[in-house]
C-alpha positions, 0 to 999 in steps of 0.5 A: 844126509842126501840134502846135506850133501847137495847143499855142500856141493852147491856151495862148492860150485858157487865158490869156484865160480866166484874165484874164476870171476875174481881171477879174470877181473884181476888179470884184465886190470893188470894187463890194461896198460901193458903192450900187446907183446907183453912188455912193460909200459914205457913212454920214454923212447917214443916221447924222446923220438917225438921231441926230436921230430918237433925239434927238427921241425922248428930248426931253421935251415938254409937251402943252397941251390945251383944257379940252374936249379934256381932258374928251373924253379923260377925263384923270384924275390921281392924286397919287404917294404915299409908302409904306413899302417891304416886303421879300419873303421866299419859302420852299418850302412843303408843303400839309397838311390842317388837323389841327384838322379831321381826324376819326378814325373808330374801330370802336366794337365788334369784329367782321368788316367786311361791306362798305365804302361809300366809297372813298379821296378820296370826299366824305362828309356827316355821318351817311353810312354808311361801313362795316358790321361784323358783331359777335357782341359787339353781338348779345350786348349786345342779348340782355342788354338784351332779358332785362333788359327782360323781368325789369323788366316782370315785377318791375313787375307783381309790384310792382303786385300787392304794392301792391294786397295791402298796401292790402287788408292781405294783404301786409306793408309789408316785402315791398313794400319788398323788391320795390320795391328789386328793381324799382329794381335791374332799372331800373338794369340796363336803363338800363345795357344801353341805354347800352351799346348806344348806345356800341356804335353803335346809334341811339336808334331802333334801341334803342327798337325792340328789345323782343324777341329777334327784333329782335336785329341782328348788324350795326352801321353806322359813319357819318361823324361830319362833312362832309369828304373821306376821306383815309385808309381802313384797312379792307376787306371781310372784315377783322377789326377790334377795338373802338377800331381806326381805320377812316377819317380824314375831314377838312374841306379848306375850309382847309389848312395850308402848312408852310414852313422859316424860317432863323434870319436871317429870324426877325425878319421873320415874326411870327404874324399876318403876311400870307402868299401861296401860289403854285402852280407849276401856276397862277402867276397865281393866288395864295392869301392866308393868315396865319401861324398858328404858328411853331415855337419850336424850331430844327432842329439839322440844318437850322437852321430852324423850321417856320412854319404858314400857314392858307389858305382852299381853297374850290375845292380848288386846294390838294391835300395834299402839293403843293409851293408857294412861300410868300411873306411881306412884311415892312416894311423901314422905307424910304420909297418913292414909288409910282405906279400901273401905269396911269400908266406908259408905255413910250417906246422904251427909256425909261419915262415918266409925264405930270405935270400942270404946276403952275398949269395944269390943261390942261398936262402935262409928259412926265417920264422915270422910273426904276422899281423893283420892282412893289408890287401895282398900283403901281411903285416910282419910284426917280428922276424923281418926288416924292410929291404930284405929280399924275400922269395915270392915265386918259388917259395913252395919249392924252397919249403920242400927243399928245406923239409928234405934238408931237415930230415937229412935226405 
């Protein structure tokens, strides 16, 4: 009996627990959608209120100000203008040096490179030493020049003596003429030897100092022919070079070329002289402007494109050789559009509005919803809501926006 009573008691407790849990669960489900105050669920009044607020926000209003308020707010208007729309065409481009400003530096004399004074990428000025070459050919040419000078000096003394002897009758006129001819021949040889030294790289001052064998030098300094940057270096110390061999390339990077590819369908949109814009991936906010200088008359049969070349100023060196850029062209489409300045446009919720001066009232301004198109410089294209010639508030549009909001709220 005892065991039977215990079992009945346990069963009764279990039933009580199940009942309590079920009651709690029902209560949570029943109250889940009820307000905290215990009232019935109702979205009607709140939804109506939100709808009224949206309707007020979308309601166009008119703001009337006193002339003094207009002056204090600094309100200024600008007429919406009509312009010819332009279509933008963008192609990938590659930066290259201006080939017309590339200067090749060649060895004027063969020999062995003693030292190189500049590194690749170094900026150089005109006349700056680039490299020094030891040359036996140069030494031999100097020796011949010194010898020719000595012969000319001897002939000159002989000519002077002969002239005196002819005056005294101790020498014939024929002998004088022969010596004069030999002297003229030696003068020509000296001039030719001097010119050869200049062609081999010696300066005029170096040649003028070359009066005897002790002055002969065996090294020639190759100097930069122009200001620029060394973009190619083909020599190292100890290297044997020949006359005419290319040693360096110096280029002026104050302007560069941007080369792009034009497809056949875009040939009519781009012309020589057309304005172009170069945008760099690393600095999208800073664009450089240039003009189309050349369009290749040939079409690549593999890609069906032609090369277009744009010359761009590069004073600060932002464009580096080999850099990939975006090359954009603007071509007139012939379509007339209405433009309004960026300062006149205000965002009001999900709408875009401008404030138009009411005709006949200098202190009355109507809020006008507009539909904008693509940005064009410092202006926006207006697709709907505004006509060319209407006076739109530019300076002071923020003030009118605040006043319109106050009027809309009944303040």
